[in-house]
KEDRENZA-908123 format. One record per atom (N, C-alpha, C): residue number from 1; residue in one letter; atom name; x, y, z. Coordinates in steps of 0.2 Angstrom, whole numbers, plus 5000, padded with zeros to 4 digits. Example, Ala and Ser with C-alpha at 12.3 -4.5 7.8 and 13.67 -1.06 7.14 Angstrom:
i:aa:at:east:north:up
1:A:N:5066:4972:5039
1:A:CA:5062:4978:5039
1:A:C:5066:4984:5039
2:S:N:5064:4989:5035
2:S:CA:5068:4995:5036
2:S:C:5064:5000:5039
This chain:
i:aa:at:east:north:up
1:X:N:4964:5072:5143
1:X:CA:4967:5067:5144
1:X:C:4974:5067:5139
2:X:N:4978:5063:5141
2:X:CA:4985:5062:5137
2:X:C:4984:5059:5130
3:X:N:4988:5059:5125
3:X:CA:4987:5055:5119
3:X:C:4993:5050:5119
4:X:N:4992:5045:5122
4:X:CA:4998:5039:5122
4:X:C:4999:5035:5117
5:X:N:4994:5035:5112
5:X:CA:4995:5031:5105
5:X:C:4999:5035:5100
6:X:N:5003:5031:5096
6:X:CA:5006:5036:5090
6:X:C:5005:5034:5084
7:X:N:5000:5030:5084
7:X:CA:4999:5028:5077
7:X:C:4992:5031:5074
8:X:N:4991:5031:5068
8:X:CA:4984:5033:5066
8:X:C:4982:5030:5060
9:X:N:4985:5024:5059
9:X:CA:4983:5020:5052
9:X:C:4985:5012:5055
10:X:N:4982:5008:5051
10:X:CA:4983:5001:5053
10:X:C:4980:4997:5046
11:X:N:4985:4992:5043
11:X:CA:4983:4988:5038
11:X:C:4981:4981:5039
12:X:N:4976:4979:5037
12:X:CA:4974:4971:5038
12:X:C:4976:4967:5031
13:X:N:4980:4962:5030
13:X:CA:4979:4958:5024
13:X:C:4973:4952:5024
14:X:N:4970:4953:5019
14:X:CA:4964:4947:5019
14:X:C:4966:4941:5019
15:X:N:4962:4936:5022
15:X:CA:4964:4930:5023
15:X:C:4957:4924:5021
16:X:N:4952:4928:5018
16:X:CA:4947:4925:5016
16:X:C:4942:4922:5022
17:X:N:4944:4924:5028
17:X:CA:4939:4923:5034
17:X:C:4937:4928:5038
18:X:N:4942:4934:5039
18:X:CA:4940:4939:5045
18:X:C:4936:4944:5041
19:X:N:4931:4946:5045
19:X:CA:4927:4952:5043
19:X:C:4925:4957:5049
20:X:N:4929:4957:5054
20:X:CA:4930:4961:5059
20:X:C:4937:4964:5060
21:X:N:4938:4970:5059
21:X:CA:4945:4972:5060
21:X:C:4945:4978:5065
22:X:N:4949:4977:5070
22:X:CA:4950:4983:5075
22:X:C:4955:4987:5073
23:X:N:4955:4993:5077
23:X:CA:4961:4998:5077
23:X:C:4961:5001:5083
24:X:N:4969:5002:5085
24:X:CA:4970:5004:5090
24:X:C:4971:5012:5093
25:X:N:4970:5016:5089
25:X:CA:4972:5023:5088
25:X:C:4965:5027:5090
26:X:N:4965:5033:5093
26:X:CA:4960:5038:5095
26:X:C:4955:5038:5089
27:X:N:4949:5037:5088
27:X:CA:4946:5038:5083
27:X:C:4941:5046:5082
28:X:N:4940:5050:5088
28:X:CA:4937:5056:5087
28:X:C:4930:5055:5086
29:X:N:4929:5055:5079
29:X:CA:4921:5056:5077
29:X:C:4922:5050:5071
30:X:N:4916:5047:5070
30:X:CA:4916:5042:5065
30:X:C:4917:5045:5058
31:X:N:4916:5052:5057
31:X:CA:4918:5055:5051
31:X:C:4925:5056:5050
32:X:N:4929:5056:5055
32:X:CA:4936:5055:5055
32:X:C:4940:5048:5054
33:X:N:4936:5043:5052
33:X:CA:4939:5036:5050
33:X:C:4937:5035:5044
34:X:N:4943:5034:5040
34:X:CA:4943:5032:5033
34:X:C:4945:5026:5032
35:X:N:4941:5021:5028
35:X:CA:4942:5014:5027
35:X:C:4944:5013:5018
36:X:N:4948:5010:5017
36:X:CA:4950:5009:5011
36:X:C:4951:5002:5009
37:X:N:4949:5000:5002
37:X:CA:4950:4992:5001
37:X:C:4955:4993:4996
38:X:N:4960:4989:4996
38:X:CA:4965:4987:4991
38:X:C:4965:4981:4987
39:X:N:4963:4980:4981
39:X:CA:4962:4974:4978
39:X:C:4970:4971:4976
40:X:N:4969:4965:4973
40:X:CA:4976:4962:4972
40:X:C:4980:4965:4967
41:X:N:4978:4970:4964
41:X:CA:4982:4974:4958
41:X:C:4984:4980:4962
42:X:N:4982:4981:4968
42:X:CA:4986:4987:4971
42:X:C:4981:4993:4970
43:X:N:4975:4992:4967
43:X:CA:4970:4998:4966
43:X:C:4967:5000:4972
44:X:N:4967:5005:4976
44:X:CA:4963:5008:4982
44:X:C:4957:5010:4979
45:X:N:4951:5008:4984
45:X:CA:4945:5012:4984
45:X:C:4944:5014:4990
46:X:N:4943:5020:4992
46:X:CA:4939:5023:4998
46:X:C:4932:5021:4998
47:X:N:4932:5017:5004
47:X:CA:4924:5014:5005
47:X:C:4919:5019:5007
48:X:N:4913:5019:5004
48:X:CA:4907:5023:5007
48:X:C:4906:5020:5014
49:X:N:4905:5025:5020
49:X:CA:4902:5021:5026
49:X:C:4896:5018:5026
50:X:N:4893:5016:5021
50:X:CA:4887:5012:5020
50:X:C:4889:5006:5019
51:X:N:4895:5005:5016
51:X:CA:4898:4998:5015
51:X:C:4901:4994:5021
52:X:N:4902:4997:5027
52:X:CA:4904:4994:5033
52:X:C:4901:4997:5039
53:X:N:4902:4994:5045
53:X:CA:4899:4995:5051
53:X:C:4906:4997:5055
54:X:N:4904:5004:5057
54:X:CA:4910:5007:5062
54:X:C:4909:5007:5069
55:X:N:4912:5004:5074
55:X:CA:4911:5005:5082
55:X:C:4917:5010:5084
56:X:N:4916:5014:5088
56:X:CA:4921:5017:5092
56:X:C:4920:5016:5098
57:X:N:4926:5015:5102
57:X:CA:4925:5013:5109
57:X:C:4924:5019:5113
58:X:N:4919:5019:5118
58:X:CA:4917:5025:5121
58:X:C:4922:5027:5125
59:X:N:4922:5033:5128
59:X:CA:4928:5037:5131
59:X:C:4927:5035:5138
60:X:N:4931:5033:5142
60:X:CA:4932:5031:5150
60:X:C:4929:5037:5153
61:X:N:4927:5036:5158
61:X:CA:4925:5041:5164
61:X:C:4930:5047:5164
62:X:N:4928:5053:5163
62:X:CA:4933:5058:5163
62:X:C:4938:5059:5159
63:X:N:4937:5055:5153
63:X:CA:4941:5056:5147
63:X:C:4938:5060:5141
64:X:N:4942:5063:5136
64:X:CA:4938:5066:5131
64:X:C:4938:5061:5125
65:X:N:4942:5055:5124
65:X:CA:4941:5052:5119
65:X:C:4940:5044:5120
66:X:N:4938:5040:5116
66:X:CA:4938:5033:5117
66:X:C:4944:5031:5113
67:X:N:4948:5026:5116
67:X:CA:4953:5022:5112
67:X:C:4952:5017:5107
68:X:N:4953:5017:5101
68:X:CA:4951:5011:5097
68:X:C:4944:5010:5095
69:X:N:4943:5005:5091
69:X:CA:4937:5003:5088
69:X:C:4937:4997:5084
70:X:N:4932:4996:5080
70:X:CA:4932:4991:5076
70:X:C:4929:4993:5069
71:X:N:4930:4990:5063
71:X:CA:4927:4990:5058
71:X:C:4924:4985:5054
72:X:N:4918:4983:5053
72:X:CA:4916:4977:5050
72:X:C:4914:4977:5042
73:X:N:4919:4972:5039
73:X:CA:4917:4973:5032
73:X:C:4920:4966:5029
74:X:N:4916:4965:5023
74:X:CA:4910:4968:5021
74:X:C:4903:4967:5025
75:X:N:4897:4970:5024
75:X:CA:4892:4970:5027
75:X:C:4885:4967:5023
76:X:N:4888:4967:5016
76:X:CA:4882:4966:5012
76:X:C:4883:4959:5008
77:X:N:4880:4955:5005
77:X:CA:4880:4949:5001
77:X:C:4877:4944:5005
78:X:N:4875:4938:5001
78:X:CA:4872:4934:5004
78:X:C:4875:4927:5001
79:X:N:4879:4924:5004
79:X:CA:4882:4926:5011
79:X:C:4888:4931:5010
80:X:N:4890:4933:5016
80:X:CA:4895:4939:5016
80:X:C:4901:4936:5015
81:X:N:4904:4939:5009
81:X:CA:4912:4935:5007
81:X:C:4917:4939:5010
82:X:N:4921:4936:5016
82:X:CA:4927:4940:5018
82:X:C:4931:4942:5012
83:X:N:4936:4947:5013
83:X:CA:4941:4949:5008
83:X:C:4946:4943:5007
84:X:N:4947:4943:5001
84:X:CA:4952:4938:4999
84:X:C:4960:4937:5001
85:X:N:4963:4932:5001
85:X:CA:4971:4933:5001
85:X:C:4972:4937:4995
86:X:N:4978:4942:4997
86:X:CA:4981:4945:4991
86:X:C:4978:4953:4991
87:X:N:4972:4953:4995
87:X:CA:4968:4960:4994
87:X:C:4970:4963:5002
88:X:N:4968:4969:5004
88:X:CA:4969:4972:5010
88:X:C:4965:4977:5012
89:X:N:4964:4979:5019
89:X:CA:4960:4984:5022
89:X:C:4963:4989:5025
90:X:N:4964:4996:5024
90:X:CA:4967:5001:5027
90:X:C:4962:5005:5031
91:X:N:4964:5005:5037
91:X:CA:4959:5009:5041
91:X:C:4964:5016:5045
92:X:N:4962:5023:5043
92:X:CA:4965:5029:5044
92:X:C:4962:5033:5047
93:X:N:4964:5036:5052
93:X:CA:4962:5042:5055
93:X:C:4963:5048:5052
94:X:N:4958:5052:5049
94:X:CA:4958:5058:5045
94:X:C:4955:5064:5049
95:X:N:4958:5066:5054
95:X:CA:4955:5072:5057
95:X:C:4958:5078:5053
96:X:N:4952:5082:5053
96:X:CA:4953:5088:5049
96:X:C:4959:5092:5052
97:X:N:4962:5096:5046
97:X:CA:4967:5101:5048
97:X:C:4965:5108:5049
98:X:N:4961:5108:5055
98:X:CA:4957:5114:5057
98:X:C:4957:5116:5064
99:X:N:4957:5121:5067
99:X:CA:4959:5124:5074
99:X:C:4951:5127:5076
100:X:N:4948:5124:5079
100:X:CA:4940:5124:5081
100:X:C:4939:5128:5087
101:X:N:4946:5127:5092
101:X:CA:4944:5128:5098
101:X:C:4944:5137:5099
102:X:N:4939:5139:5102
102:X:CA:4941:5146:5104
102:X:C:4938:5148:5110
103:X:N:4943:5152:5113
103:X:CA:4943:5154:5121
103:X:C:4942:5161:5120
104:X:N:4937:5165:5123
104:X:CA:4935:5171:5123
104:X:C:4940:5175:5128
105:X:N:4942:5182:5126
105:X:CA:4947:5185:5131
105:X:C:4942:5187:5138
106:X:N:4944:5186:5143
106:X:CA:4941:5187:5149
106:X:C:4934:5184:5150
107:X:N:4933:5178:5147
107:X:CA:4927:5174:5148
107:X:C:4928:5168:5151
108:X:N:4924:5164:5153
108:X:CA:4925:5157:5156
108:X:C:4931:5154:5153
109:X:N:4934:5150:5157
109:X:CA:4940:5147:5155
109:X:C:4939:5139:5156
110:X:N:4938:5135:5152
110:X:CA:4937:5128:5153
110:X:C:4944:5124:5151
111:X:N:4947:5122:5156
111:X:CA:4953:5118:5155
111:X:C:4951:5112:5150
112:X:N:4946:5109:5150
112:X:CA:4945:5102:5145
112:X:C:4944:5105:5138
113:X:N:4941:5112:5136
113:X:CA:4942:5115:5130
113:X:C:4950:5115:5128
114:X:N:4954:5118:5132
114:X:CA:4961:5119:5130
114:X:C:4964:5111:5130
115:X:N:4962:5107:5134
115:X:CA:4966:5099:5132
115:X:C:4964:5097:5126
116:X:N:4957:5098:5124
116:X:CA:4954:5096:5118
116:X:C:4957:5098:5112
117:X:N:4960:5105:5112
117:X:CA:4963:5108:5106
117:X:C:4971:5104:5106
118:X:N:4974:5104:5112
118:X:CA:4980:5102:5112
118:X:C:4981:5094:5109
119:X:N:4976:5089:5111
119:X:CA:4974:5083:5109
119:X:C:4974:5084:5102
120:X:N:4970:5088:5099
120:X:CA:4969:5087:5092
120:X:C:4974:5090:5088
121:X:N:4978:5094:5090
121:X:CA:4985:5096:5087
121:X:C:4990:5090:5086
122:X:N:4990:5087:5092
122:X:CA:4995:5081:5092
122:X:C:4992:5075:5087
123:X:N:4985:5074:5087
123:X:CA:4982:5069:5082
123:X:C:4984:5071:5074
124:X:N:4983:5078:5074
124:X:CA:4985:5080:5066
124:X:C:4993:5080:5065
125:X:N:4997:5081:5070
125:X:CA:5004:5079:5070
125:X:C:5005:5072:5067
126:X:N:5001:5067:5071
126:X:CA:5004:5060:5070
126:X:C:5001:5058:5063
127:X:N:4996:5060:5060
127:X:CA:4993:5059:5054
127:X:C:4999:5063:5049
128:X:N:5002:5068:5050
128:X:CA:5008:5070:5045
128:X:C:5013:5066:5045
129:X:N:5016:5064:5051
129:X:CA:5021:5059:5052
129:X:C:5020:5053:5050
130:X:N:5015:5049:5050
130:X:CA:5013:5043:5046
130:X:C:5013:5045:5039
131:X:N:5011:5051:5036
131:X:CA:5011:5051:5029
131:X:C:5020:5052:5026
132:X:N:5023:5056:5031
132:X:CA:5029:5056:5030
132:X:C:5034:5051:5030
133:X:N:5031:5045:5033
133:X:CA:5036:5040:5033
133:X:C:5035:5036:5026
134:X:N:5030:5037:5022
134:X:CA:5029:5035:5016
134:X:C:5032:5038:5010
135:X:N:5036:5044:5012
135:X:CA:5039:5047:5006
135:X:C:5047:5045:5006
136:X:N:5050:5047:5000
136:X:CA:5057:5046:4999
136:X:C:5059:5052:5003
137:X:N:5065:5050:5007
137:X:CA:5069:5055:5011
137:X:C:5076:5053:5010
138:X:N:5081:5059:5012
138:X:CA:5088:5058:5013
138:X:C:5089:5059:5020
139:X:N:5096:5056:5022
139:X:CA:5097:5057:5028
139:X:C:5098:5065:5031
140:X:N:5097:5067:5036
140:X:CA:5098:5074:5038
140:X:C:5106:5076:5039
141:X:N:5109:5071:5038
141:X:CA:5116:5071:5038
141:X:C:5119:5073:5029
142:X:N:5115:5072:5026
142:X:CA:5116:5073:5019
142:X:C:5118:5080:5017
143:X:N:5124:5082:5015
143:X:CA:5126:5089:5013
143:X:C:5123:5092:5008
144:X:N:5119:5086:5003
144:X:CA:5116:5090:4997
144:X:C:5110:5088:4995
145:X:N:5105:5089:4999
145:X:CA:5099:5087:5000
145:X:C:5096:5088:4992
146:X:N:5091:5083:4991
146:X:CA:5089:5084:4982
146:X:C:5084:5090:4982
147:X:N:5085:5093:4975
147:X:CA:5080:5098:4974
147:X:C:5075:5096:4972
148:X:N:5069:5100:4971
148:X:CA:5061:5098:4968
148:X:C:5063:5094:4960
149:X:N:5058:5089:4960
149:X:CA:5058:5086:4954
149:X:C:5056:5090:4949
150:X:N:5059:5089:4942
150:X:CA:5057:5092:4937
150:X:C:5050:5093:4936
151:X:N:5047:5097:4931
151:X:CA:5041:5099:4929
151:X:C:5036:5092:4927
152:X:N:5030:5093:4927
152:X:CA:5027:5088:4924
152:X:C:5028:5086:4918
153:X:N:5029:5090:4913
153:X:CA:5030:5090:4906
153:X:C:5038:5086:4905
154:X:N:5042:5086:4910
154:X:CA:5047:5083:4909
154:X:C:5048:5076:4912
155:X:N:5043:5075:4917
155:X:CA:5042:5068:4921
155:X:C:5038:5064:4916
156:X:N:5034:5067:4911
156:X:CA:5029:5063:4907
156:X:C:5033:5058:4904
157:X:N:5031:5051:4905
157:X:CA:5033:5044:4901
157:X:C:5041:5043:4902
158:X:N:5043:5045:4909
158:X:CA:5050:5045:4909
158:X:C:5050:5041:4917
159:X:N:5058:5040:4918
159:X:CA:5059:5035:4924
159:X:C:5063:5041:4929
160:X:N:5062:5039:4936
160:X:CA:5065:5045:4940
160:X:C:5072:5042:4942
161:X:N:5078:5046:4940
161:X:CA:5084:5044:4941
161:X:C:5088:5050:4944
162:X:N:5094:5048:4945
162:X:CA:5098:5053:4949
162:X:C:5105:5054:4946
163:X:N:5107:5060:4945
163:X:CA:5114:5062:4941
163:X:C:5119:5061:4946
164:X:N:5126:5062:4944
164:X:CA:5132:5061:4948
164:X:C:5132:5065:4954
165:X:N:5128:5071:4955
165:X:CA:5128:5075:4961
165:X:C:5123:5073:4966
166:X:N:5119:5068:4963
166:X:CA:5113:5065:4968
166:X:C:5106:5068:4967
167:X:N:5107:5073:4961
167:X:CA:5101:5076:4960
167:X:C:5095:5073:4955
168:X:N:5089:5074:4957
168:X:CA:5083:5071:4953
168:X:C:5084:5073:4946
169:X:N:5084:5068:4942
169:X:CA:5083:5068:4935
169:X:C:5078:5064:4932
170:X:N:5076:5064:4926
170:X:CA:5071:5061:4922
170:X:C:5075:5057:4917
171:X:N:5075:5050:4917
171:X:CA:5078:5047:4912
171:X:C:5072:5044:4906
172:X:N:5073:5045:4901
172:X:CA:5069:5043:4896
172:X:C:5067:5035:4896
173:X:N:5061:5032:4894
173:X:CA:5061:5026:4893
173:X:C:5066:5023:4887
174:X:N:5067:5027:4883
174:X:CA:5071:5023:4877
174:X:C:5077:5022:4879
175:X:N:5080:5026:4885
175:X:CA:5087:5026:4888
175:X:C:5087:5019:4891
176:X:N:5081:5016:4892
176:X:CA:5083:5010:4897
176:X:C:5081:5003:4893
177:X:N:5076:5005:4888
177:X:CA:5073:4999:4884
177:X:C:5078:4995:4880
178:X:N:5076:4989:4879
178:X:CA:5081:4986:4875
178:X:C:5080:4987:4867
179:X:N:5085:4986:4862
179:X:CA:5084:4987:4856
179:X:C:5078:4982:4854
180:X:N:5075:4985:4849
180:X:CA:5068:4980:4846
180:X:C:5070:4974:4843
181:X:N:5067:4969:4846
181:X:CA:5068:4962:4845
181:X:C:5073:4959:4848
182:X:N:5077:4962:4853
182:X:CA:5083:4958:4856
182:X:C:5080:4954:4861
183:X:N:5074:4953:4865
183:X:CA:5071:4948:4868
183:X:C:5064:4947:4864
184:X:N:5065:4942:4859
184:X:CA:5058:4941:4856
184:X:C:5053:4936:4860
185:X:N:5057:4931:4863
185:X:CA:5052:4925:4866
185:X:C:5053:4924:4873
186:X:N:5048:4925:4877
186:X:CA:5048:4925:4885
186:X:C:5050:4918:4886
187:X:N:5053:4916:4891
187:X:CA:5054:4910:4895
187:X:C:5048:4906:4897
188:X:N:5046:4901:4894
188:X:CA:5040:4898:4896
188:X:C:5041:4892:4901
189:X:N:5037:4892:4906
189:X:CA:5038:4888:4910
189:X:C:5032:4883:4913
190:X:N:5033:4877:4912
190:X:CA:5026:4873:4913
190:X:C:5027:4870:4920
191:X:N:5020:4871:4925
191:X:CA:5020:4868:4931
191:X:C:5015:4864:4932
192:X:N:5015:4859:4937
192:X:CA:5010:4855:4939
192:X:C:5010:4854:4947
193:X:N:5004:4856:4950
193:X:CA:5007:4855:4957
193:X:C:5009:4861:4960
194:X:N:5010:4860:4967
194:X:CA:5014:4865:4970
194:X:C:5020:4866:4969
195:X:N:5023:4871:4966
195:X:CA:5030:4873:4965
195:X:C:5032:4881:4966
196:X:N:5039:4881:4965
196:X:CA:5041:4888:4967
196:X:C:5045:4889:4960
197:X:N:5045:4895:4957
197:X:CA:5049:4896:4950
197:X:C:5053:4902:4952
198:X:N:5060:4902:4951
198:X:CA:5064:4907:4953
198:X:C:5065:4911:4945
199:X:N:5062:4917:4946
199:X:CA:5063:4921:4940
199:X:C:5072:4924:4939
200:X:N:5074:4924:4934
200:X:CA:5081:4925:4935
200:X:C:5083:4933:4931
201:X:N:5088:4935:4933
201:X:CA:5088:4944:4930
201:X:C:5090:4943:4923
202:X:N:5091:4938:4919
202:X:CA:5091:4937:4913
202:X:C:5083:4938:4909
203:X:N:5079:4936:4914
203:X:CA:5072:4937:4911
203:X:C:5070:4943:4911
204:X:N:5073:4949:4912
204:X:CA:5071:4956:4911
204:X:C:5069:4957:4904
205:X:N:5063:4960:4903
205:X:CA:5062:4962:4897
205:X:C:5057:4956:4892
206:X:N:5061:4951:4892
206:X:CA:5058:4944:4888
206:X:C:5052:4942:4894
207:X:N:5053:4941:4899
207:X:CA:5048:4938:4905
207:X:C:5048:4932:4905
208:X:N:5042:4930:4908
208:X:CA:5041:4922:4911
208:X:C:5034:4922:4909
209:X:N:5033:4916:4905
209:X:CA:5026:4913:4903
209:X:C:5024:4908:4908
210:X:N:5020:4908:4912
210:X:CA:5018:4903:4916
210:X:C:5012:4899:4914
211:X:N:5014:4892:4913
211:X:CA:5007:4888:4910
211:X:C:5007:4882:4916
212:X:N:5001:4883:4920
212:X:CA:5000:4879:4925
212:X:C:4993:4875:4923
213:X:N:4994:4868:4925
213:X:CA:4987:4865:4923
213:X:C:4986:4860:4930
214:X:N:4981:4856:4929
214:X:CA:4977:4854:4936
214:X:C:4976:4858:4941
215:X:N:4979:4858:4947
215:X:CA:4977:4862:4953
215:X:C:4982:4864:4956
216:X:N:4987:4868:4952
216:X:CA:4993:4869:4956
216:X:C:4992:4876:4960
217:X:N:4998:4877:4965
217:X:CA:4998:4883:4968
217:X:C:5005:4886:4967
218:X:N:5006:4890:4962
218:X:CA:5012:4891:4959
218:X:C:5016:4898:4962
219:X:N:5021:4897:4965
219:X:CA:5024:4903:4968
219:X:C:5030:4905:4964
220:X:N:5031:4911:4963
220:X:CA:5036:4914:4958
220:X:C:5040:4919:4964
221:X:N:5046:4918:4964
221:X:CA:5051:4921:4967
221:X:C:5055:4926:4964
222:X:N:5055:4932:4965
222:X:CA:5058:4938:4961
222:X:C:5065:4938:4962
223:X:N:5070:4940:4958
223:X:CA:5077:4940:4960
223:X:C:5078:4947:4963
224:X:N:5084:4947:4965
224:X:CA:5087:4954:4966
224:X:C:5089:4959:4961
225:X:N:5089:4964:4960
225:X:CA:5089:4968:4953
225:X:C:5083:4971:4951
226:X:N:5084:4976:4947
226:X:CA:5080:4982:4946
226:X:C:5074:4978:4941
227:X:N:5075:4976:4937
227:X:CA:5070:4972:4932
227:X:C:5070:4976:4927
228:X:N:5065:4977:4922
228:X:CA:5059:4974:4924
228:X:C:5058:4966:4923
229:X:N:5053:4963:4928
229:X:CA:5051:4956:4926
229:X:C:5045:4956:4924
230:X:N:5043:4954:4919
230:X:CA:5037:4953:4916
230:X:C:5034:4946:4918
231:X:N:5028:4945:4920
231:X:CA:5026:4938:4921
231:X:C:5019:4938:4918
232:X:N:5019:4932:4914
232:X:CA:5012:4932:4910
232:X:C:5008:4925:4912
233:X:N:5001:4925:4914
233:X:CA:4998:4918:4915
233:X:C:4995:4916:4909
234:X:N:4999:4912:4906
234:X:CA:4998:4910:4899
234:X:C:4992:4904:4900
235:X:N:4992:4901:4905
235:X:CA:4988:4895:4906
235:X:C:4979:4898:4907
236:X:N:4978:4905:4908
236:X:CA:4972:4907:4909
236:X:C:4968:4904:4915
237:X:N:4973:4901:4919
237:X:CA:4970:4898:4926
237:X:C:4970:4902:4932
238:X:N:4975:4908:4932
238:X:CA:4975:4913:4937
238:X:C:4968:4915:4942
239:X:N:4963:4916:4938
239:X:CA:4957:4916:4942
239:X:C:4954:4911:4946
240:X:N:4956:4905:4944
240:X:CA:4955:4899:4950
240:X:C:4962:4896:4953
241:X:N:4967:4897:4950
241:X:CA:4973:4895:4953
241:X:C:4978:4902:4953
242:X:N:4978:4906:4958
242:X:CA:4982:4912:4958
242:X:C:4989:4910:4958
243:X:N:4992:4916:4954
243:X:CA:5000:4914:4954
243:X:C:5002:4919:4960
244:X:N:5007:4915:4964
244:X:CA:5009:4920:4970
244:X:C:5015:4922:4969
245:X:N:5017:4929:4971
245:X:CA:5022:4933:4968
245:X:C:5026:4934:4975
246:X:N:5033:4932:4976
246:X:CA:5037:4934:4983
246:X:C:5042:4939:4980
247:X:N:5043:4944:4984
247:X:CA:5048:4949:4983
247:X:C:5055:4946:4985
248:X:N:5061:4949:4982
248:X:CA:5067:4947:4985
248:X:C:5069:4948:4991
249:X:N:5074:4945:4996
249:X:CA:5074:4947:5003
249:X:C:5074:4954:5004
250:X:N:5071:4956:5009
250:X:CA:5072:4963:5012
250:X:C:5067:4968:5008
251:X:N:5063:4966:5003
251:X:CA:5059:4970:4999
251:X:C:5051:4967:5001
252:X:N:5047:4972:4998
252:X:CA:5041:4971:4998
252:X:C:5037:4973:4991
253:X:N:5031:4970:4989
253:X:CA:5028:4972:4983
253:X:C:5022:4977:4985
254:X:N:5022:4983:4982
254:X:CA:5018:4988:4985
254:X:C:5018:4987:4992
255:X:N:5022:4986:4997
255:X:CA:5022:4987:5004
255:X:C:5020:4980:5007
256:X:N:5017:4975:5002
256:X:CA:5016:4969:5005
256:X:C:5021:4963:5005
257:X:N:5020:4959:5009
257:X:CA:5026:4952:5009
257:X:C:5024:4948:5003
258:X:N:5019:4949:4999
258:X:CA:5017:4945:4994
258:X:C:5011:4948:4989
259:X:N:5010:4944:4983
259:X:CA:5007:4948:4979
259:X:C:5003:4942:4975
260:X:N:4997:4943:4973
260:X:CA:4994:4937:4970
260:X:C:4991:4939:4963
261:X:N:4993:4938:4958
261:X:CA:4991:4939:4951
261:X:C:4985:4933:4950
262:X:N:4979:4936:4949
262:X:CA:4973:4932:4950
262:X:C:4968:4933:4944
263:X:N:4970:4937:4939
263:X:CA:4966:4938:4933
263:X:C:4968:4933:4927
264:X:N:4964:4931:4924
264:X:CA:4965:4926:4919
264:X:C:4969:4929:4913
265:X:N:4975:4927:4910
265:X:CA:4979:4930:4905
265:X:C:4980:4936:4907
266:X:N:4983:4938:4913
266:X:CA:4985:4945:4915
266:X:C:4993:4945:4914
267:X:N:4995:4949:4911
267:X:CA:5002:4951:4911
267:X:C:5004:4956:4915
268:X:N:5009:4956:4920
268:X:CA:5011:4960:4926
268:X:C:5018:4962:4925
269:X:N:5020:4968:4926
269:X:CA:5028:4969:4926
269:X:C:5030:4972:4934
270:X:N:5035:4968:4936
270:X:CA:5037:4970:4942
270:X:C:5044:4973:4942
271:X:N:5044:4979:4945
271:X:CA:5051:4983:4945
271:X:C:5053:4985:4951
272:X:N:5060:4985:4953
272:X:CA:5062:4986:4961
272:X:C:5065:4995:4959
273:X:N:5062:4999:4963
273:X:CA:5064:5006:4963
273:X:C:5068:5007:4969
274:X:N:5071:5001:4972
274:X:CA:5076:5002:4978
274:X:C:5074:5003:4983
275:X:N:5067:5003:4984
275:X:CA:5063:5005:4990
275:X:C:5058:4998:4991
276:X:N:5054:4997:4987
276:X:CA:5049:4991:4986
276:X:C:5050:4990:4978
277:X:N:5046:4983:4978
277:X:CA:5044:4981:4972
277:X:C:5037:4985:4969
278:X:N:5037:4989:4963
278:X:CA:5031:4991:4959
278:X:C:5029:4988:4956
279:X:N:5022:4988:4952
279:X:CA:5018:4984:4949
279:X:C:5016:4988:4943
280:X:N:5017:4985:4936
280:X:CA:5014:4989:4931
280:X:C:5011:4985:4927
């Protein structure tokens, strides 16, 4: 059969209700599907197959593979608790990078075996292309493509930057940090009820301390700029009333359109790396 689908991964954002997640790409075998849970802080955990139910759609008559399937997660708990808002589930095809089709010289020729080998090559290429799409790249028209990154000992505790020739260098933390005591007191904001708080570029380093009471749903809008923008849950309410963080226009937070701070007393720092908003 031909390989008409071009994707090899799909991500679902938790909504507190959905437990069955479909995927549209060829699954090949159950062992070739990987399911990853991403919590609200962006920590990824590859799930054990015993934690979810996987269904691969059967191959149509005359075809080698079935197209798509579904993952049911979670399957344990009484009652089952669907993944929450601010978390996500990633379903990925992970076909091994091996070539297992063997055709003997002057032996029987099976066109289906050749087709299977070609299909698997295409699936492997799709996986590589998907991974490449999440890397930093320069245009092919760039006359000076970047050199390799400095070694690990030079990268340690530093920030990636670029010199006047556009080549990668490592900038030390001390070169971008403020002088001691320059920003001693964070901006404190007290909110009640549903409200949106706009963080200001001037909040960099000293941060924003949010005190919420009663039953608010506080939304924090990050500004344009590189930050850092520290946000602190001063009220210790975030486990009950999460703080909803929105990126500036055209950006994402760790690839998502919103981020939830839902650990009481937690302080997080948001930084723009010119591609997306990172969380520390």
